[in-house]
Backbone as ProteinMPNN parsed JSONL, in Angstrom:
{"seq_chain_A": "XXXXXXXXXXXXXXXXXXXXXXXXXXXXXXXXXXXXXXXXXXXXXXXXXXXXXXXXXXXXXXXXXXXXXXXXXXXXXXXXXXXXXXXXXXXXXXXXXXXXXXXXXXXXXXXXXXXXXXXXXXXXXXXXXXXXXXXXXXXXXXXXXXXXXXXXXXXXXXXXXXXXXXXXXXXXXXXXXXXXXXXXXXXXXXXXXXX", "coords_chain_A": {"N_chain_A": [[-13.142, 6.279, -7.746], [-9.693, 5.73, -8.566], [-6.976, 3.665, -7.774], [-3.571, 2.63, -7.068], [-2.26, -0.214, -5.556], [0.341, -1.472, -3.718], [1.9, -4.366, -2.458], [4.393, -5.237, -0.333], [7.451, -6.831, 0.872], [7.515, -6.48, 3.702], [6.599, -7.324, 7.05], [3.119, -7.641, 7.756], [1.171, -8.062, 5.825], [-1.536, -8.278, 6.035], [-2.519, -5.712, 6.361], [-2.358, -4.648, 3.748], [-4.147, -6.34, 2.394], [-6.506, -5.667, 3.71], [-6.78, -3.018, 2.985], [-7.257, -3.294, 0.216], [-9.765, -4.579, 0.361], [-11.32, -2.583, 1.617], [-11.226, -0.538, -0.311], [-12.419, -1.824, -2.543], [-14.953, -2.454, -1.456], [-15.875, 0.102, -1.133], [-16.444, 0.825, -3.684], [-14.369, 1.587, -5.32], [-11.663, 1.444, -7.729], [-8.853, -0.722, -7.837], [-5.564, -1.173, -8.732], [-3.419, -3.781, -8.491], [-0.19, -4.681, -7.304], [2.264, -7.003, -6.48], [5.194, -7.509, -4.724], [8.161, -9.618, -4.922], [9.095, -10.232, -2.355], [6.779, -9.532, -1.003], [5.033, -11.523, -1.88], [6.167, -13.697, -0.591], [5.781, -13.009, 2.112], [2.976, -12.913, 2.187], [2.451, -15.644, 1.87], [3.598, -16.689, 4.217], [2.346, -15.235, 6.367], [-0.401, -15.056, 5.751], [-1.105, -17.386, 4.534], [-1.489, -17.569, 1.808], [-0.696, -18.318, -1.418], [1.04, -16.567, -3.832], [1.865, -15.536, -7.068], [4.147, -13.266, -8.118], [4.402, -12.609, -10.795], [1.963, -13.077, -11.887], [-0.336, -12.288, -10.117], [-3.153, -13.366, -8.161], [-6.011, -11.752, -7.969], [-8.465, -12.396, -6.867], [-7.841, -14.229, -4.876], [-6.584, -12.612, -3.029], [-8.438, -10.642, -2.458], [-11.278, -11.627, -2.011], [-14.343, -11.816, -3.824], [-14.361, -9.264, -5.001], [-15.621, -8.159, -7.146], [-14.603, -7.411, -9.66], [-13.292, -5.068, -9.178], [-10.689, -5.048, -8.314], [-7.705, -5.318, -9.967], [-5.12, -7.333, -10.864], [-1.623, -6.99, -11.509], [1.373, -7.946, -13.231], [4.459, -7.938, -11.541], [6.568, -7.403, -13.14], [5.689, -6.128, -15.393], [6.381, -3.485, -16.788], [5.127, -1.904, -18.569], [2.533, -1.527, -17.914], [-0.663, 0.181, -17.67], [-0.616, 2.243, -15.605], [2.053, 2.799, -15.38], [2.731, 4.985, -16.656], [2.575, 8.526, -16.589], [0.492, 9.6, -17.988], [-1.702, 8.053, -17.598], [-4.604, 8.203, -15.773], [-4.72, 8.168, -12.296], [-5.768, 8.235, -8.887], [-4.112, 8.015, -6.741], [-1.605, 6.229, -4.793], [-0.799, 3.495, -2.684], [1.591, 1.83, -0.757], [1.502, -0.943, 0.952], [2.099, -3.458, 3.138], [5.171, -1.528, 3.276], [8.329, -2.388, 2.436], [11.614, -1.707, 3.759], [13.599, -1.855, 1.854], [12.184, -1.429, -0.559], [11.198, 1.143, -0.003], [13.63, 2.519, 0.107], [14.522, 2.227, -2.566], [12.509, 3.631, -3.915], [12.915, 6.155, -2.791], [15.3, 6.825, -3.928], [14.878, 6.883, -6.627], [15.06, 4.5, -8.066], [13.765, 2.359, -10.231], [13.091, -0.576, -10.967], [11.067, -2.4, -11.138], [7.491, -2.814, -11.728], [6.083, -1.925, -9.476], [7.866, -0.123, -8.21], [8.226, 1.663, -10.33], [5.627, 2.661, -10.654], [5.352, 4.051, -8.238], [7.332, 5.959, -8.623], [6.19, 7.365, -10.73], [3.976, 8.458, -9.4], [5.258, 10.31, -7.74], [6.565, 12.01, -9.61], [4.422, 13.063, -10.973], [3.185, 14.438, -9.037], [1.233, 13.216, -7.475], [-0.736, 11.6, -4.93], [1.136, 9.596, -2.781], [1.41, 7.029, -0.575], [3.331, 5.512, 1.819], [3.725, 2.686, 3.779], [5.571, 1.703, 6.163], [6.479, -1.053, 8.287], [8.45, -2.023, 9.777], [10.659, -2.01, 12.634], [13.235, -1.316, 14.99], [14.107, 1.861, 13.398], [16.854, 2.349, 11.239], [19.548, 4.713, 10.718], [19.867, 4.936, 7.972], [17.316, 4.106, 7.087], [15.765, 6.213, 8.161], [16.828, 8.424, 6.803], [16.094, 7.779, 4.188], [13.324, 7.915, 4.492], [13.004, 10.626, 4.995], [13.882, 11.58, 2.518], [11.897, 10.584, 0.691], [9.696, 11.874, 1.734], [10.373, 14.565, 1.34], [10.238, 14.483, -1.401], [7.564, 14.324, -1.816], [5.976, 12.198, -0.935], [3.945, 10.451, 1.525], [4.88, 9.208, 4.556], [3.7, 6.712, 6.464], [3.857, 5.07, 9.153], [2.993, 1.76, 10.23], [1.49, 2.04, 12.829], [-0.705, 1.486, 15.032], [-3.266, 3.25, 16.848], [-4.726, 3.444, 20.16], [-6.839, 4.758, 21.248], [-9.371, 4.388, 20.326], [-10.421, 2.224, 21.55], [-9.75, -0.606, 20.798], [-10.807, -3.95, 20.182], [-9.915, -6.172, 18.966], [-7.494, -7.77, 16.779], [-8.189, -7.107, 14.214], [-9.445, -4.633, 14.601], [-7.222, -3.062, 15.19], [-5.791, -3.26, 12.801], [-7.648, -2.037, 11.108], [-7.483, 0.57, 12.078], [-4.99, 1.52, 11.161], [-5.344, 1.206, 8.378], [-7.495, 2.925, 8.008], [-6.231, 5.389, 8.388], [-4.59, 5.393, 6.138], [-6.535, 5.459, 4.114], [-7.642, 7.957, 4.72], [-5.481, 9.612, 4.005], [-5.46, 9.153, 1.275], [-7.762, 10.349, 0.565], [-10.198, 9.035, 0.681], [-13.46, 8.459, 1.611], [-14.686, 6.814, 4.558], [-15.834, 4.442, 7.075], [-14.354, 3.037, 8.933], [-13.296, 3.302, 11.493], [-13.994, 4.588, 14.805], [-13.965, 7.958, 15.136], [-11.853, 10.286, 16.859], [-13.306, 12.405, 19.183], [-12.717, 14.143, 21.147], [-12.501, 14.556, 24.745]], "CA_chain_A": [[-11.748, 6.674, -7.722], [-8.8, 4.674, -9.049], [-5.742, 3.657, -7.006], [-2.604, 1.542, -7.195], [-1.898, -0.763, -4.25], [1.486, -2.364, -3.727], [2.143, -5.16, -1.243], [5.824, -5.575, -0.333], [7.952, -7.872, 1.753], [7.551, -6.21, 5.135], [5.516, -7.979, 7.783], [1.906, -6.828, 7.78], [0.406, -8.248, 4.587], [-2.956, -8.103, 6.356], [-2.861, -4.305, 6.102], [-2.587, -4.508, 2.314], [-5.388, -7.02, 2.039], [-7.63, -4.906, 4.258], [-6.929, -1.836, 2.143], [-7.94, -3.734, -1.009], [-11.168, -4.833, 0.694], [-11.986, -1.304, 1.867], [-11.378, 0.15, -1.594], [-13.421, -2.54, -3.348], [-16.266, -2.28, -0.829], [-16.275, 1.49, -1.342], [-16.73, 1.039, -5.099], [-13.193, 2.13, -5.988], [-10.824, 0.512, -8.484], [-7.493, -0.871, -7.319], [-4.597, -1.936, -9.521], [-2.6, -4.447, -7.476], [1.132, -5.195, -7.644], [2.862, -7.694, -5.335], [6.628, -7.754, -4.906], [8.579, -10.982, -4.607], [9.059, -10.337, -0.898], [5.376, -9.489, -0.616], [4.476, -12.863, -2.108], [6.685, -14.567, 0.473], [5.107, -12.639, 3.363], [1.591, -13.378, 2.073], [2.44, -17.087, 2.122], [3.924, -16.941, 5.63], [1.417, -14.631, 7.31], [-1.806, -15.203, 5.387], [-1.334, -18.703, 3.953], [-1.932, -17.376, 0.427], [0.391, -18.407, -2.394], [0.874, -15.565, -4.875], [2.951, -15.422, -8.038], [4.254, -11.843, -8.468], [4.278, -12.431, -12.244], [0.539, -13.168, -12.23], [-1.059, -12.413, -8.85], [-4.576, -13.685, -8.229], [-6.753, -10.731, -7.229], [-9.56, -13.036, -6.121], [-7.266, -14.849, -3.676], [-6.22, -11.562, -2.077], [-9.62, -9.839, -2.124], [-12.406, -12.415, -2.52], [-15.605, -11.136, -4.099], [-14.116, -7.844, -5.275], [-16.52, -7.711, -8.203], [-13.87, -6.812, -10.764], [-12.723, -3.772, -8.795], [-9.247, -5.221, -8.105], [-7.056, -5.914, -11.137], [-3.733, -7.626, -10.515], [-0.645, -6.796, -12.579], [2.676, -8.553, -13.028], [5.506, -7.084, -10.984], [7.559, -7.128, -14.179], [5.04, -5.486, -16.532], [6.651, -2.053, -16.661], [4.318, -1.199, -19.567], [1.137, -1.466, -17.439], [-1.178, 1.532, -17.886], [-0.23, 3.225, -14.592], [3.494, 3.062, -15.412], [2.855, 6.267, -17.348], [1.867, 9.636, -15.977], [-0.697, 9.955, -18.768], [-2.814, 7.222, -17.133], [-5.115, 8.865, -14.574], [-5.0, 7.474, -11.039], [-5.945, 9.193, -7.8], [-3.061, 7.867, -5.752], [-1.005, 4.908, -4.62], [-0.351, 3.134, -1.343], [2.408, 0.622, -0.654], [1.065, -1.402, 2.272], [3.185, -2.772, 3.83], [6.289, -1.097, 2.439], [9.62, -2.808, 2.98], [12.627, -0.653, 3.752], [14.277, -1.939, 0.563], [11.347, -0.736, -1.538], [11.205, 2.557, 0.345], [14.927, 3.051, -0.303], [14.577, 2.332, -4.02], [11.633, 4.738, -4.294], [13.56, 7.397, -2.353], [16.448, 7.112, -4.781], [14.489, 6.861, -8.031], [15.427, 3.228, -8.697], [12.491, 1.716, -10.545], [13.347, -1.763, -11.774], [9.831, -3.183, -11.228], [6.284, -2.014, -11.9], [5.747, -1.283, -8.213], [8.753, 1.031, -8.051], [7.935, 2.607, -11.412], [4.357, 3.322, -10.336], [5.637, 5.018, -7.172], [8.092, 7.027, -9.258], [5.212, 8.153, -11.489], [3.194, 9.246, -8.443], [6.077, 11.434, -7.294], [6.833, 12.977, -10.679], [3.155, 13.694, -11.352], [2.687, 15.107, -7.823], [0.027, 12.539, -7.004], [-0.613, 11.088, -3.572], [1.849, 8.337, -2.577], [1.46, 6.704, 0.846], [4.199, 4.364, 2.089], [3.413, 2.204, 5.124], [6.563, 0.776, 6.708], [6.067, -1.711, 9.512], [9.668, -2.426, 10.458], [11.146, -1.19, 13.75], [13.476, 0.118, 14.951], [14.62, 2.405, 12.145], [18.268, 2.728, 11.2], [19.761, 6.042, 10.147], [19.597, 4.798, 6.532], [15.853, 4.125, 6.939], [15.27, 7.559, 8.446], [17.218, 9.319, 5.701], [15.24, 7.456, 3.04], [11.99, 8.44, 4.784], [13.084, 12.075, 4.764], [13.992, 11.806, 1.072], [10.604, 10.396, 0.019], [8.803, 12.929, 2.225], [10.738, 15.772, 0.601], [9.808, 14.307, -2.789], [6.117, 14.445, -1.879], [5.261, 11.041, -0.405], [3.566, 10.43, 2.932], [5.344, 8.013, 5.264], [2.695, 6.451, 7.482], [4.201, 3.795, 9.775], [1.893, 0.937, 10.731], [1.493, 2.237, 14.28], [-2.102, 1.724, 15.399], [-3.581, 3.908, 18.105], [-5.575, 2.665, 21.062], [-7.875, 5.62, 21.804], [-10.681, 3.955, 19.836], [-10.756, 1.018, 22.331], [-9.789, -1.797, 19.945], [-11.129, -5.209, 20.852], [-9.382, -7.281, 18.182], [-6.424, -7.442, 15.844], [-8.83, -6.453, 13.073], [-9.641, -3.232, 14.957], [-5.92, -2.407, 15.067], [-5.522, -3.175, 11.36], [-8.546, -1.013, 10.56], [-7.011, 1.899, 12.472], [-3.926, 1.899, 10.225], [-5.931, 1.317, 7.042], [-8.292, 4.154, 8.016], [-5.306, 6.507, 8.194], [-4.188, 5.348, 4.728], [-7.686, 5.949, 3.345], [-7.714, 9.405, 4.939], [-4.438, 10.246, 3.195], [-5.846, 9.021, -0.126], [-8.994, 11.11, 0.338], [-11.299, 8.091, 0.495], [-14.366, 8.407, 2.764], [-14.859, 5.473, 5.136], [-16.335, 4.381, 8.443], [-13.645, 1.902, 9.536], [-13.0, 3.52, 12.909], [-14.659, 5.683, 15.505], [-13.04, 9.081, 15.161], [-11.694, 10.97, 18.131], [-14.142, 13.589, 19.289], [-12.342, 14.838, 22.369], [-12.91, 13.859, 25.969]], "C_chain_A": [[-10.888, 5.462, -8.091], [-7.444, 4.793, -8.332], [-4.84, 2.499, -7.417], [-2.267, 1.095, -5.78], [-0.739, -1.725, -4.447], [1.577, -3.086, -2.4], [3.573, -5.649, -1.32], [6.169, -6.576, 0.756], [8.16, -7.503, 3.197], [6.42, -6.99, 5.796], [4.311, -7.057, 7.805], [1.098, -6.924, 6.5], [-1.09, -8.045, 4.817], [-3.402, -6.652, 6.127], [-3.183, -4.092, 4.623], [-3.878, -5.15, 1.872], [-6.604, -6.244, 2.53], [-7.866, -3.627, 3.453], [-7.643, -2.19, 0.842], [-9.435, -3.921, -0.76], [-11.927, -3.521, 0.882], [-12.212, -0.535, 0.568], [-12.464, -0.503, -2.44], [-14.82, -2.342, -2.778], [-16.788, -0.859, -1.003], [-16.554, 1.825, -2.798], [-15.576, 1.62, -5.888], [-12.446, 1.037, -6.741], [-9.434, 0.47, -7.87], [-6.682, -1.728, -8.276], [-3.586, -2.479, -8.517], [-1.283, -4.922, -8.056], [1.721, -5.796, -6.37], [4.333, -7.941, -5.634], [6.957, -9.205, -4.588], [8.576, -11.204, -3.1], [7.637, -10.323, -0.373], [4.695, -10.834, -0.787], [4.919, -13.817, -1.002], [5.975, -14.279, 1.796], [3.639, -13.067, 3.33], [1.483, -14.873, 2.348], [2.653, -17.381, 3.605], [2.809, -16.462, 6.557], [-0.055, -14.928, 7.026], [-2.135, -16.58, 4.801], [-1.822, -18.64, 2.515], [-0.714, -17.396, -0.485], [0.099, -17.448, -3.543], [2.097, -15.59, -5.779], [3.042, -13.952, -8.447], [4.14, -11.573, -9.969], [2.83, -12.457, -12.688], [-0.274, -13.328, -10.95], [-2.552, -12.633, -9.07], [-5.346, -12.696, -7.355], [-7.846, -11.347, -6.374], [-9.045, -13.691, -4.843], [-6.967, -13.806, -2.608], [-7.408, -10.717, -1.635], [-10.859, -10.542, -2.676], [-13.666, -11.559, -2.716], [-15.469, -9.663, -4.407], [-14.943, -7.297, -6.431], [-15.839, -7.008, -9.357], [-13.221, -5.485, -10.431], [-11.212, -3.833, -8.538], [-8.682, -5.944, -9.323], [-5.583, -6.089, -10.798], [-2.835, -7.493, -11.738], [0.666, -7.476, -12.221], [3.667, -7.527, -12.5], [6.469, -6.621, -12.067], [6.974, -6.474, -15.424], [5.211, -3.975, -16.429], [5.95, -1.24, -17.753], [2.842, -1.192, -19.172], [0.644, -0.025, -17.555], [-0.658, 2.577, -16.895], [1.278, 3.404, -14.462], [3.779, 4.367, -16.147], [2.046, 7.335, -16.626], [0.63, 10.052, -16.747], [-1.921, 9.135, -18.358], [-3.338, 7.807, -15.819], [-5.359, 7.898, -13.413], [-5.042, 8.524, -9.947], [-4.875, 9.085, -6.724], [-2.593, 6.436, -5.661], [-0.634, 4.719, -3.164], [0.464, 1.852, -1.434], [2.266, 0.152, 0.789], [1.182, -2.917, 2.379], [4.305, -2.428, 2.85], [7.595, -1.53, 3.107], [10.61, -1.652, 2.921], [13.434, -0.678, 2.459], [13.505, -1.209, -0.514], [11.326, 0.76, -1.264], [12.508, 3.206, -0.107], [15.046, 3.21, -1.811], [13.69, 3.473, -4.522], [12.304, 6.073, -3.961], [14.69, 7.808, -3.282], [16.148, 6.982, -6.269], [14.894, 5.605, -8.776], [14.141, 2.463, -8.967], [12.701, 0.56, -11.516], [12.104, -2.624, -11.96], [8.652, -2.239, -11.425], [5.922, -1.286, -10.611], [6.579, -0.022, -8.007], [8.493, 2.089, -9.118], [6.648, 3.364, -11.122], [4.553, 4.37, -9.241], [6.393, 6.22, -7.73], [7.162, 7.956, -10.043], [4.384, 9.021, -10.54], [3.979, 10.483, -8.013], [6.255, 12.467, -8.403], [5.574, 13.709, -11.116], [2.513, 14.439, -10.181], [1.338, 14.542, -7.379], [0.308, 11.942, -5.626], [0.074, 9.715, -3.576], [1.992, 8.124, -1.082], [2.276, 5.421, 1.014], [4.022, 3.964, 3.547], [4.467, 1.199, 5.587], [6.059, 0.164, 8.006], [7.286, -2.053, 10.379], [10.017, -1.482, 11.603], [12.255, -1.97, 14.458], [14.003, 0.545, 13.59], [16.105, 2.703, 12.281], [18.365, 4.141, 10.641], [19.506, 6.025, 8.641], [18.09, 4.848, 6.279], [15.309, 5.537, 7.115], [15.619, 8.535, 7.334], [16.375, 9.05, 4.455], [13.822, 7.97, 3.254], [11.957, 9.954, 4.584], [13.104, 12.357, 3.261], [12.649, 11.643, 0.369], [9.599, 11.443, 0.484], [9.098, 14.235, 1.502], [10.302, 15.696, -0.855], [8.287, 14.346, -2.936], [5.321, 13.276, -1.353], [4.865, 11.275, 1.05], [4.076, 9.117, 3.506], [4.42, 7.831, 6.454], [2.999, 5.092, 8.121], [2.967, 3.066, 10.304], [1.944, 0.93, 12.254], [0.077, 2.527, 14.729], [-2.223, 2.446, 16.735], [-4.507, 3.03, 18.929], [-6.717, 3.488, 21.647], [-9.273, 5.234, 21.334], [-11.128, 2.644, 20.492], [-10.852, -0.228, 21.471], [-10.05, -3.053, 20.765], [-10.529, -6.421, 20.13], [-8.207, -6.809, 17.339], [-7.01, -6.701, 14.645], [-9.087, -4.969, 13.358], [-8.342, -2.443, 14.822], [-5.53, -2.24, 13.601], [-6.371, -2.076, 10.739], [-8.08, 0.395, 10.901], [-5.932, 2.393, 11.51], [-4.498, 2.119, 8.828], [-6.796, 2.575, 6.942], [-7.405, 5.369, 7.783], [-4.815, 6.562, 6.745], [-5.312, 5.903, 3.86], [-7.85, 7.455, 3.51], [-6.694, 10.129, 4.064], [-4.776, 10.207, 1.713], [-7.118, 9.806, -0.462], [-10.205, 10.237, 0.104], [-12.187, 8.083, 1.743], [-14.542, 6.969, 3.25], [-15.45, 5.597, 6.53], [-15.648, 3.223, 9.177], [-13.426, 2.059, 11.029], [-13.906, 4.592, 13.476], [-13.654, 6.799, 15.636], [-13.01, 9.743, 16.526], [-12.519, 12.233, 18.145], [-13.823, 14.423, 20.504], [-12.846, 14.056, 23.578], [-14.265, 14.309, 26.419]], "O_chain_A": [[-11.313, 4.316, -7.942], [-6.845, 5.867, -8.287], [-5.283, 1.526, -8.027], [-2.017, 1.924, -4.905], [-0.821, -2.668, -5.234], [1.359, -2.493, -1.343], [3.941, -6.379, -2.24], [5.299, -7.092, 1.458], [8.935, -8.174, 3.878], [5.405, -7.279, 5.164], [4.456, -5.836, 7.865], [0.412, -5.972, 6.126], [-1.82, -7.681, 3.896], [-4.545, -6.408, 5.74], [-4.166, -3.431, 4.287], [-4.623, -4.582, 1.073], [-7.619, -6.173, 1.837], [-9.006, -3.204, 3.264], [-8.538, -1.463, 0.411], [-10.267, -3.484, -1.554], [-13.036, -3.359, 0.373], [-13.275, 0.055, 0.373], [-13.327, 0.183, -2.988], [-15.766, -2.092, -3.524], [-17.998, -0.636, -1.019], [-16.864, 2.971, -3.124], [-15.77, 2.098, -7.006], [-12.578, -0.146, -6.43], [-8.902, 1.492, -7.438], [-7.056, -2.858, -8.592], [-2.968, -1.713, -7.778], [-1.24, -5.49, -9.148], [1.681, -5.174, -5.309], [4.679, -8.511, -6.669], [6.125, -9.934, -4.048], [8.112, -12.238, -2.621], [7.32, -11.02, 0.591], [3.884, -11.242, 0.044], [4.136, -14.644, -0.535], [5.609, -15.206, 2.519], [3.111, -13.535, 4.339], [0.531, -15.32, 2.987], [1.966, -18.226, 4.179], [2.376, -17.204, 7.439], [-0.86, -15.04, 7.951], [-3.305, -16.905, 4.595], [-2.497, -19.558, 2.049], [0.195, -16.58, -0.334], [-0.967, -17.511, -4.155], [3.23, -15.658, -5.303], [2.111, -13.432, -9.062], [3.822, -10.457, -10.379], [2.494, -11.922, -13.745], [-0.846, -14.393, -10.716], [-3.131, -12.145, -10.041], [-5.326, -12.805, -6.129], [-8.12, -10.867, -5.274], [-9.746, -13.704, -3.831], [-7.084, -14.086, -1.415], [-7.386, -10.138, -0.548], [-11.426, -10.114, -3.682], [-14.001, -10.708, -1.892], [-16.374, -8.885, -4.105], [-14.956, -6.088, -6.664], [-16.417, -6.111, -9.97], [-12.654, -4.838, -11.311], [-10.536, -2.804, -8.541], [-9.122, -7.041, -9.668], [-4.886, -5.124, -10.485], [-3.226, -7.836, -12.854], [1.027, -7.569, -11.048], [3.703, -6.386, -12.962], [7.111, -5.579, -11.934], [7.685, -6.284, -16.411], [4.286, -3.269, -16.027], [6.151, -0.03, -17.852], [1.986, -0.886, -20.001], [1.455, 0.901, -17.541], [-0.295, 3.682, -17.301], [1.744, 4.079, -13.544], [4.928, 4.797, -16.246], [0.958, 7.066, -16.116], [-0.204, 10.786, -16.217], [-3.046, 9.475, -18.722], [-2.587, 7.898, -14.847], [-6.114, 6.934, -13.543], [-4.423, 9.58, -10.068], [-4.749, 9.976, -5.884], [-3.1, 5.548, -6.346], [-0.209, 5.658, -2.491], [0.069, 0.902, -2.11], [2.817, 0.746, 1.716], [0.396, -3.615, 1.737], [4.372, -2.966, 1.745], [7.917, -1.086, 4.209], [10.452, -0.73, 2.122], [13.906, 0.366, 2.008], [14.083, -0.456, -1.298], [11.427, 1.562, -2.193], [12.498, 4.314, -0.644], [15.601, 4.198, -2.293], [14.068, 4.198, -5.442], [12.264, 7.008, -4.76], [15.002, 8.992, -3.409], [17.069, 6.971, -7.087], [15.057, 5.637, -9.995], [13.498, 1.975, -8.038], [12.514, 0.7, -12.725], [12.076, -3.487, -12.838], [8.79, -1.021, -11.306], [5.492, -0.134, -10.661], [6.04, 1.03, -7.666], [8.537, 3.285, -8.83], [6.583, 4.577, -11.322], [3.98, 5.458, -9.313], [6.125, 7.361, -7.353], [7.327, 9.176, -10.024], [4.119, 10.185, -10.838], [3.422, 11.578, -7.932], [6.111, 13.666, -8.163], [5.645, 14.848, -11.579], [1.428, 15.003, -10.318], [0.436, 15.273, -6.968], [1.462, 11.804, -5.221], [-0.348, 8.798, -4.279], [2.615, 8.931, -0.392], [1.956, 4.385, 0.432], [4.151, 4.796, 4.446], [4.29, -0.009, 5.428], [5.299, 0.794, 8.741], [7.152, -2.336, 11.569], [9.708, -0.292, 11.547], [12.192, -3.198, 14.507], [14.308, -0.289, 12.738], [16.559, 3.236, 13.294], [17.38, 4.694, 10.151], [18.985, 6.996, 8.092], [17.633, 5.543, 5.371], [14.494, 6.002, 6.319], [14.801, 9.377, 6.963], [15.987, 9.982, 3.751], [13.179, 8.415, 2.304], [10.983, 10.492, 4.058], [12.423, 13.267, 2.787], [12.291, 12.474, -0.466], [8.738, 11.857, -0.291], [8.174, 14.94, 1.095], [10.027, 16.722, -1.477], [7.775, 14.395, -4.054], [4.092, 13.345, -1.321], [5.38, 12.173, 1.715], [3.745, 8.041, 3.006], [4.358, 8.68, 7.343], [2.462, 4.073, 7.687], [2.016, 3.695, 10.77], [2.375, -0.038, 12.88], [-0.317, 3.69, 14.806], [-1.395, 2.276, 17.63], [-5.005, 2.008, 18.458], [-7.488, 2.978, 22.46], [-10.262, 5.708, 21.893], [-12.095, 2.025, 20.048], [-11.91, -0.853, 21.409], [-9.574, -3.192, 21.891], [-10.62, -7.55, 20.613], [-7.959, -5.611, 17.204], [-6.392, -5.774, 14.122], [-8.962, -4.138, 12.459], [-8.356, -1.29, 14.39], [-5.001, -1.2, 13.209], [-5.88, -1.279, 9.939], [-8.26, 1.317, 10.106], [-5.955, 3.55, 11.09], [-4.173, 3.107, 8.169], [-6.823, 3.221, 5.895], [-7.79, 6.284, 7.055], [-4.642, 7.646, 6.187], [-5.07, 6.722, 2.974], [-8.164, 8.153, 2.547], [-7.012, 11.147, 3.451], [-4.421, 11.123, 0.972], [-7.5, 9.914, -1.627], [-11.139, 10.639, -0.59], [-11.715, 7.735, 2.826], [-14.545, 6.029, 2.455], [-15.555, 6.688, 7.09], [-16.287, 2.511, 9.952], [-13.375, 1.069, 11.758], [-14.501, 5.389, 12.75], [-12.581, 6.595, 16.203], [-14.005, 9.76, 17.252], [-12.442, 13.043, 17.221], [-14.585, 15.323, 20.856], [-13.523, 13.037, 23.445], [-14.77, 13.828, 27.434]]}, "name": "protein", "num_of_chains": 1, "seq": "XXXXXXXXXXXXXXXXXXXXXXXXXXXXXXXXXXXXXXXXXXXXXXXXXXXXXXXXXXXXXXXXXXXXXXXXXXXXXXXXXXXXXXXXXXXXXXXXXXXXXXXXXXXXXXXXXXXXXXXXXXXXXXXXXXXXXXXXXXXXXXXXXXXXXXXXXXXXXXXXXXXXXXXXXXXXXXXXXXXXXXXXXXXXXXXXXXX"}
């Protein structure tokens, strides 16, 4: 399967990196786009310097075996900027409220926003993972708008019923939900089977 992964300037860059790893390990292709804010958050939270004009896929997903291909944030002529290029879906993980607002209002000045716009117009799966809290009324209205347009808003709100023992377990819980929405089989978490 082939996906687009965007990493934006909301806290939680680890979620995006874990999604890339899960996709690559599952044998899937991922086209990666990093926003300017995403590059800043990657530097702060993960200690990884990324240039949004030429992101280093190997730095973000070591040993991906060619399954992750990074694209310039400003290359609005990348293959997946067109609906004629087949992809199975897109996830923006984490998704800043600014990016969510631009997607909700059809403002696509960068490749990341254009790719999301293409997902909506082609009725393909688009998963947006905001991490910010609390939400303002503007945030909530934008979430309603993208949901009405066909996107899935999946806040980075990990559950605890799977008895997490580490931060990685909490990250995996959110990433597992993203993979479920994208239709990607995985074994990242123990699924709830009732009491």
